N, C-alpha and C positions, 0 to 999 in steps of 0.2 A: 313469235316465240320459237318457231322452228329454227329460224336463222340464229337466234341467240343461243339456242341449244347446240347447234352445229359449231358455233364459234367456241363454246366451252369444250366441245369434243376435240377441236383442233388444238386448243391450248393444252388439254390433258394429254393428247397424243405427243405433243412436243416435249412436255415434261417427262413423260415415260421414256421417250426416245433418248432423252439426255441423261437419264438416270445412270446407265452403265458407266459413262465417262466420269460423272460426278462421284459415283460410288468408288470407282477405281482411284480417283484422285484422293479419296478420303480413306482408302483401305489401310494406309500406313499413317497413323496419327502423328502429328508434329512432335508430340512428347516422345514417342518411340523413335522417331527419326533423330531427335536431339540426343537421346540416350545412346543410340547406335553411333552417332558421330563422336561422342565422348569416348566410347569404348575403342573406336577405330583410332582416334588420335593417341590415346594412351598406349595402345598396342604398337602403333607405328613408331612412337617415340622410344618405347622400350627396346624394340628390335633395332632401331637405328643406332643405339649406343651400347647394346649388349650382345647382339648376335655377331659371331666371328666374321661373317662375310659382309655384313652391312657396312663395315668401316670403309671398304673400298668401292662401294656402290651407291654413293649419295644421289646421283642423278637417276639411276634406275629405281631406287627406292622412292624417290619423289614421284616418278612416273607411275609407280604401282599404286601409290595413294590416290593420285589424280584419277586413275582409271577405276579404282575400287569405290571411291566415295559415292558417285551417283548410283551405282549398283546397290550399295549398302542401303542407301536411303530409299530406293525404290523397291527393295525386296518385299514381296507380299507376305512372306512367312519366314519362320525361323530357319528352315533348311536353306532357303534362297539367300538369306542374310549370311549364314555360315559359308555358303558357296562363294559369295562375293568377297568375304574376308580371305577365304582360301586363295582366291585369285590374286590377291595382293601378296600373300606370303609366297606364292609360287615364284615371284620375281627373285627370291633369294637363291633359288636352285638348290634348296635343302629340303628334301622330302621329310626330314625329321622335324621340321618346323611346320606345323599343320593345325587345322581346326578339328576338334573332336567333341562329341557330346560329353557333357559333364558326367552323365550316367550312361555308360555304354549299354547298348541293347543286350538283352540276355542272349547268349550264344546258343544257336541251335546245333552247333557242331558237337557230336559226342566225343568224349575223350579218346585219344588214339589208343590203339592196341600196342602195348609195350612188349619189347623183348625182355629177356632176363637181363639183369644188371650187367653181367659179364658172359660172353659167349665167344665161340671161335668159329670162323669160317676158314678151314684149313689153317694157314699160318697167319691169318689176319685176326687180330683181337678186336672184338666189337664191344663197346661199352655204351649201353643205353642208360645214360645218366639220369634220365627222367624217372627211372625206377626208384631212385632215392626219395622221390616225393610220396611214394606209397606208404601208408601206415604199416603195411606188412613188412616193409624193408627197414624198419627202425633198427639202427645199429649196423646196417649193411656197409656203410662206408668204413666203419672200424674193422669190418671183416675183409673188405676189399683192399684197403691201402697196404697192408703188410705184404701182399702178394704181387703188387704192381711192378716192383723192380725185376722179379723173376719173370713175370709175364712180358715185360718190355724186352728182356733178353731173348725170348723165344719168338716174338712177333716180328714179321717182316714189315707190317704196317698196322696201324690202329685206326678204326673208324669210331668216332665219338658222336653219338646222337644227342643233339641239343634242341631238337624241334619242340617248341612249346605251344604250338597252336592247340587250343582246347585245354591248356593247363595254366598254371600260375607262372607268369613271365619271369619274375625275379626269384623264384624259389630255389634256383640252382646257382646263383651268382657267386657263391662261396666255393664252388667245387673246382673250377678250373685252376685257380691259384694253388690249390692243394694238390691237384692231379698232375699238372704239366711238368713239374720238376722230375717226375719219374720217367718222362719220355724225352727229356732234353739232354743232349750231350754237351757237357762243358757249361759255358756261360752264354746266356742269351740277353742281349741288351734290348730292352723294350722301350721304344720312344713313347712319350706321354701324350698329353693333350695340350691344346693351346686355347687361349681365350683373349678377347680384347679387354684392355684396361685403360680407362681414361683418368689420368692424373690431373683433375680439373678438365676444363674443356679447352683443347688446343684451339687457338683462334681460327675460326672457320674461313677467314680470308687468306690464311697462309702466313700471316705476320708472326713474328717471334714473340714468345711469352714464356712464363714459367711453366705453363700447363703443357701436357704432352699426351699423345695417344700412343699406346704400346700394344704389342702383340706378345703376350706372355706365354712361354712354353714351359710346362712342368718338366722336371728332370727325368731322364730316362731311368727305368728300373732295371736292376740286374737280377735275372733269375738264374740260379745255379742248379744244374741238374744233379741228380744222385749218381753215385758211381755205377759202373756197369755198362754192358752193351745196350744200345738203344735201337728202336725201330727206325727204318729209313724214311718213313712218311706217316704223317697224321692227316686223316681226312675228317673234317668237321661237317656234319650234316645239320643244317640250320634252317630256320624260316624267319619271317619278319618279327616274330615274338621272342626270338632268342636273345639272351643277354650274354654277350661275349666278353672275354678278357682281352686286353690289348696285346697279350702275348700271342694270341692267334695271328694278329697282323704281322708281328715280328717274325713268327715262324714262316708265314707266307713269304715275307720278303727274303728270308734266308733260303727259300726253296724247300723247306721241310714240312710244309702243310699245304693242303688244298681245302677249299671251301665249296661245298655243294649246297645250294640254296633252293628251297621251294618258295617261289615268289620273289619279289624284289626285296633287297636289303637297303637299309639306310642307317645313318649314324646313330639312330636311337638304340641300336644294339650295343653301342659302346660308349656313348657320350651321356652328358647330363642334360636334362630338360626341366623347365619350370612351367607351371600352368599360369596363364594370364586370362583373366575373366573377360568374357564377351557378352554375358547376359543371354537370356532367352534359351537357357539350357545348354550353352556351348562355352568352351574355352579354347584358347590356343595353347599348344605345347611348343615352346621355343627352345632351340638348342642354345646353351650358354657356352659350350666349348665344342671342340672337334678333335679327332685324333690326328696326330701328325701324319701317320701313314693312312692312306685312303682305305676305306672298307669296300671291298669288291669281291664278289663270288667268282670262283674259277669256272663254275658251271651253274646255270640257273634252269630250274625245272618249273613247270606250271604248278600253281597251288593245287593241291589235291581236292577234288570235288567230294570224295568219300574218304573217311578215315579207316574204314573197315575193309577196303579193297586191297589189291596188290600194292605193295610198298615199292614203287618205282624209284623213289629217292634213295632208299637203302640199297636197292639193286645197283643204282648208278654209283653210289659211294663205294660199294664193294668192288665194282668193276674198276674204278680209278685206283683203289688200293692195290688191286692185282696188276693193273697196267697203268701206272701213273702217266700224266701228261709228259710228252716228249720235251726235252730241253729246248727252251725257246718257244714252247707251245703257248705261252701267255706272256704278255709284255711285262718287263721288269717293273716292280713297284717303285714309284717315285714319290717322295714326300710332297705333300701339298704345298703349293707356293704360299708364302706369307702374304697377308693382306697388305694393301698399300693405302695409306691415308691420302685422301684427296680433298682439295678445297670444296666448300659447299657451292653448288650452283647458285649464281646470283640472279639469273633471269632479268638482266638489266633493262631489256626492252619492254618488259611487262610492267609498265608504269601504272596501269590500272588493270591488274590481273583478272582473269576469269574468276567466277565465284569459287570454283574448286581450288584454284591456286591461292585465292585469298584465305580460304580455310586451311590450306597447307601452310601459309605464313603463320596463321594462328597456332597450328600444330607445332611448328618449329619453335616459335617464341615460347610457348608454354612449356615445351619439353626441355629446352636448354635451361630455362630458369628453374624448373622443377628439379632437374638433376644437378645443376652446376652453380646456382646462385649461392654465394657464400654466407648469406645471413637469412635463411628461411625463418628462423625463430624470431626475427624482429619485424616480420611483415605485419601490417595492420590487419590483414585478412588472410586466412589460410589460402595458399596458392591453389589448392585443389578446387576451391570455390570460384576461382577466377576463370576457369576454362569455359564454362557456359557463357560468361560475359564476353570473353574474347572472341569466341566463335560467332556470337550474335553481332558483335561490333564489326567483324570482318564481313559477315554476310550482308549487313545493311549499308556498307560503304557504297555510295552512289557514284563516286568518281575517284580520280587519282588522288586528289587532295584529301578526301575523307579517308581513303585507304591509308595513306602515309601518316596523317595525323592520328588516325585510330591506333596505329602501332606506337606512335610517340606517346600517346596518352597511356597506353598499356604499360609502357616503360616506367611511367611515374608510379605505378602500383608498387614498385620495388622500394620506393623512398631511399634511393641510393644515389649519391652525388656522382657516381661513375656511370649511371645509366643515361645513355645519350643515344639518340637515334639520328642517323644522318645518311647521306648518299642519294636520296631521291630528289629530283629537281624541284618537286613541290615543297619539300622540306627546306631546301635552300631558298626558295622564293619566300616562303612563309617566315622563316627565322631571319633571313638576310645575312649581311656581313657585319660583324661586330665593329663598333666605333673604337677609335684608338685611345680610349680612356676608361678608367674604372669609375663607376658611380656606386655609392653605398648609401645605406639608410642611416641617417643621423636624426634622431628625434622625429621620425616619420617623414623626413624630407629626403629627396634624391640628391645627394651631394657629390660633387666631383672630388674623388679621392686622389687620383693619380692620372697624369696625362702622358701617354707614351710618345706621341708625335705632335708636339705643340703646333708645328707648322701646318698640320692637316686640319686643325680646328682653331683657326685664328680668332682671338677674342675670348676663348674659353680659358678659365683659370681654376686652379685647385681651390676648393671652398665654394665655388659657385653652386647655386641650387637650381636644378633643372625642373621647371614647372610644366612645360608643354613640349610635345614633339609633333611638329607639323600642325600646330594649333590644337592638338588633343592633350588633355591633362595626362601627365606621365603615369599616374596611378591607374587611370582608365586603360591606357595602352598596355601597361604591365599586366593587367588582369586578362588581356587577350591571350597572353602567353602562359599564364599561370597553370592552366590544365595540362600543359605539355612540358613542364619543367620538373624534372626529377631532382630531388634534393634530399639530403640526409637530415638537414636541420631547417628550421624556419628562417634563420639568418641567411643560409646559403640559398634558399628558395627566393627570398627577396632579392638577394644579390644577382641571381641568374635572371629573374624577370626584369629587373632594371637594366641589365646589360642588353637584354633582347629588345627592350622598349626603345632603346636609342639606336638599334641596328636598322639596316635597310638593304634593299636589293642592290646588287652590283650596279654601279653607275648612277644610282639615284642620289638625290640631294635631300638631306634632312635639315629642317629648320628647327633649331632648339630655342625655346623661350627660356631665358636664364635670369636668375636674380643674383646680383652680387651686392656688395655693401652699399653701392650707390643707387640700386634700383634694377629695373628690368632692362634686358638687352637681348638681342637676337644673334645667334651664332649659326653659321651654315657649315655643313660638312658633306662632302661627296664620298660615298662609300666605294672603296676600291679593293678588289681582290688582290691578295698577295703582298699586302704591305707587311714589312718586317718590323715588329715592335722590339725595341731594346728591352732586355729583361729588367733593367733598373736604370734609374736616373743617375746613380752614382758612377764614378769613374773607376774606383778601385774595389777589389774584392775584399780587402782587409786593410785596416789602418789603425794607428794609435792616436787616440783623441786626447784632449787636454785632461790632465789628471791621471795619465798613464793607464788608460782604459782602452782595451781593444774593441774594435767594431768589425764584425764580419757580415758581409752581404751575401747570404746564401744563394741569391739569384745569380751571382757572378762567380762565386768560388768554384774552381775546378779541382779535381782530385789531385792532380800533379802539383798544385800550389800548396797543399796542406803542410808538408814538411817545412817549407819556407815560412808559412804563416806562423807556426808554433815557435820557430827560431826567433821570429820578430816579436811575438806576443808572450813568450814564456815568462817574462818577468813583470808582466802587467798585473794590476790589482784585480782585474776581472775582464771578462769578455762578454760583449753583447752580441748575440747571434740574431740577426734580423731574418725571421722565417716567414715574413708576410709575403711569400712568393713561392716559386717552385724551384727547389734546389737542383743541382746538376750531378746528382749521384755521388755526393761526397761523404755520406754518413759513414761508410766503411773505412775510409781513410782517416776521418776525424776520431772515430770511436777509440782506437788504441791510446791516443794522446789524452783523452778525457776520462778514461776508465779508471777512476780512483776507487771504485766500489768493488773491484774484484771480478770482473767479467761475468756479472749476473745477466741472465736473459733480459733483453729490453723489450721483446715482443714475443707473444705466443701466437702461433699460426696454425690454421687447419685448412686443408684443401680437400674438396670432395673427390673420392675415388669411385668411379662407376665402371662396372663391367662384370661379365660373368653372372654368377648367381646373386652376389650381394653388392650393396653400396656401403661405403664406409667413409671415414674422414681420416686422413693422414695428418698427424700432428708433428710440428717441428718448432724450433725456437730460433730467434735471431739473437746472436750473441757476439759481442765485439772480440776481435783478436787481441791478444796480450802483447803483440809485437809493436813496440814503439821505443824510441831512444829515451824518452822520459815521459812522465805524467804531468800534465798541467795542473797546478795546485790552486789556481785562483778560482774565484767564484764566477758562475755564469748566469746570465739573464737572457731569456729568449723571448722575442717579440712575436706575437701570434694574432691572427684574426681569421675571418672566414676565407681569406685567400690561401690560408695554410691548409693544404689538402693532399691526401694520398701520400706520395713519397715525402712530402714536407712533413706530414703527420708522423710518418715512420721515422724521420730524422728527429722529430720532437721526442718520440719514444726513446730513442737512443740517448738524447741529451738528458732526459728525465732519469734514466737508469744509471748512466755513467757518472754524471756530475751533479745530480740533484738540482738541475737548473731551476731558476725561478721564472715561471711563465707570466708575462705581462701582456694584457690586451683583452681580447674577447675570445669566446670558444671558436675552435677551428671547425672545418667543414664536416668532420665526422664521416669521411668516406675514404677508407683505406682497404687495401687488398688488391693484388695484381689484377689488372683489368683483362677481360677476355672479350672476344667479339663473335657475335653470331651473324650469319648472312641470311637475309630474307628476300623473297621475290621483289623485283623492282629495283635491285641493286642497293637495297637498304642494309645498313650495318647498324646493329645495336650492341652497345657495350654495357658491361656491368661488372661489379666486383666478383672476382673468381676465387679469392682467398680470404678467409676469415682471420682478421688481425685483432688482437687484444693487447692491453698493457702487459708488461712482463710479469706482473703479479696477478693477471687474470681479469682485471677490470675491463668493462666494456668501453670500446672506443667508437665503433660505428654508431652513428646517429647522435653521439654525444660530443665527440671531438676531444681534443686536449683542453682541459678546463684551466683558465688562468688562476694563478694564486692572487694576482692583483688585477681586478677587473677594471679596465680602462679603455675608453673609446675616444677617438679624436673628436674635437669640437669644431663647429663651423668657424668660430672665431680663431681658433688655433691654426686651422688649415689656411685661412685667409692671411694669417700673419706669417705663413711660411714655417710654422713650427711643427716638429714631430713630437707630439706630447708623450707618446709611448717611449720613444728613445730618451727623451728628457727624464722621464721617471726612472728608467733603467740606469741611466748614468748617475742619477741622484742616489739610488740604492747602493750602487757599487762604491761611490765616493764616501758615503756615510757609514757603510758596513760592508767592507770587502771580504769579511771572513766567509769561508765556504759554508754552505748550508749543510746541516747534518741530515735532514730528511725533509722531503716535500710530499711524502706519500700520505694518502688519506684513505681511510676505509670507505 
């Protein structure tokens, strides 16, 4: 019994001894850690694209997140949490962007002892503007202002007291603009403030796009002084709670003002800040702009410990007013350098990043989509709710493959045909190299629609049904890729998964089990990187077919060919535009010749504008030019299917609006809007639609596509017979009824 008792004692002592570490590990519940991570990500992302200096510090700002994250998660209490976030914000070098309690502690500092509103120290005029806050001084400004010009003429210098410690910070913000003209000789040009503005997200890899990052500067303000003699110097007595007018900085630059500060100054005295929630009783105050001229005191004194003792700050200000700094006593004020946009760090060697960097990848992806994705209103689930899922997915990624595919899966949440993740070797291995042919779904079967390089897949023919890939049913193989295929429509999703199902790693050989009209056969294909596929099997960009009908292959047509095209086709009964491909940027050259409807907008566009205090959308229209030697008067028919995507759909919008074209085929991909690119750790590039595009009359295009007036898909029999059934139908329409359509618009 004694031995048994001793053994329980040993066990009990072990449990007790282990309690501190266990308790410490549980001091910060996972739910609180998760909430802190979300606040940190949102703060990091907001600062990244709105703070004036973060634009030029992407690598430093990444490092700040990586350093802060473990400290934020491990913080035992709210003050420690706030300190960890403050450590991240310190990387900006902006003391005005900081963490503060949501409810500031009650001040134990008594209000300062104020001087009279106006007094004289020999020939130095002293204005204690804080006296205007006193209820006893109601109407004091009305009494003071009429005498200011006369006082200015007598004063050799003026000391203006704006120290607001212990008072209401912004209670006097109106005074300086009204006061300073009385002390300014002539005109004073006051440089404004500047802020970052993102017109969409400039592609983070440095590639060219419609989107741009700007550093906007407000126009300078002209302050005109009142007539009469003016004092030679203004001395502003301030502290960290003062609210200053930008005119003070301009006067400093001109050498007409000095600033005496009690304690450090930062841009919060002159700029605009916004609060960003952190939870647990704290928020971050973030600078959304900064003055062009730097704010700096000419003399800094310690913060006063007592407000009722000797006023050394005033004594020093009066001394400077009597004996100002010698010329050259302080460096000349130089406007702050403009921020420089830099590409996002790729961390290409971090193929399986650390946990912190994986969460940084989540922060980056979530932020750019939250701020810059063009179609947030079409998401299946609010993007706000995706952040916890994304963080969890990145945290649980056990290797490089799970990391890369986790980001690819998150890209599918956009349901955007432009959303594509690439750049990581595991993605390249998983998705492989595309085969040189198109396969499409016809009646639930994977049917070869077009072959780009027949010599690379000998034995394969248009109309063949692909049943197996390396012995695996093609539908089963397609399902492997389905979770990682982002598509705007079900047709496009099927198209993408079939394309990936027949892909393979570089140098590998794929065995296709194929059914043709005679039965099963096997086709081998070796996947090679860098094969150049011809854009079309046709030889000519445009031609005149039997019956005097024009045919234009948009995959081949170049802009410089357009004038010759219309010279050749101007007398045809009609033109068929084959848009089952990707055009070569010809819509702007085509539009003037086709615009018989009076240059109405063919597309409405909106691009997100992010920066400073607000986010908004800039609207514009796509509209054809009216400059063309003549207008083509014949009818047009346009062939479309799920290969008609992005710029092809934009071309379709133009054809719809200018010539009321007849669409024949199946719905297009439903993915339009200039693509932008975000860079994520591991050298990953994710693309998505950065501009919201709609029909010229406002109808939705994204996720719907251009809808055919005549719904028609190719048949297996037609493909095997070498027929183009869509083209045949278009030619039949134009031969039977070549008259122009009056309208194809539908509500």
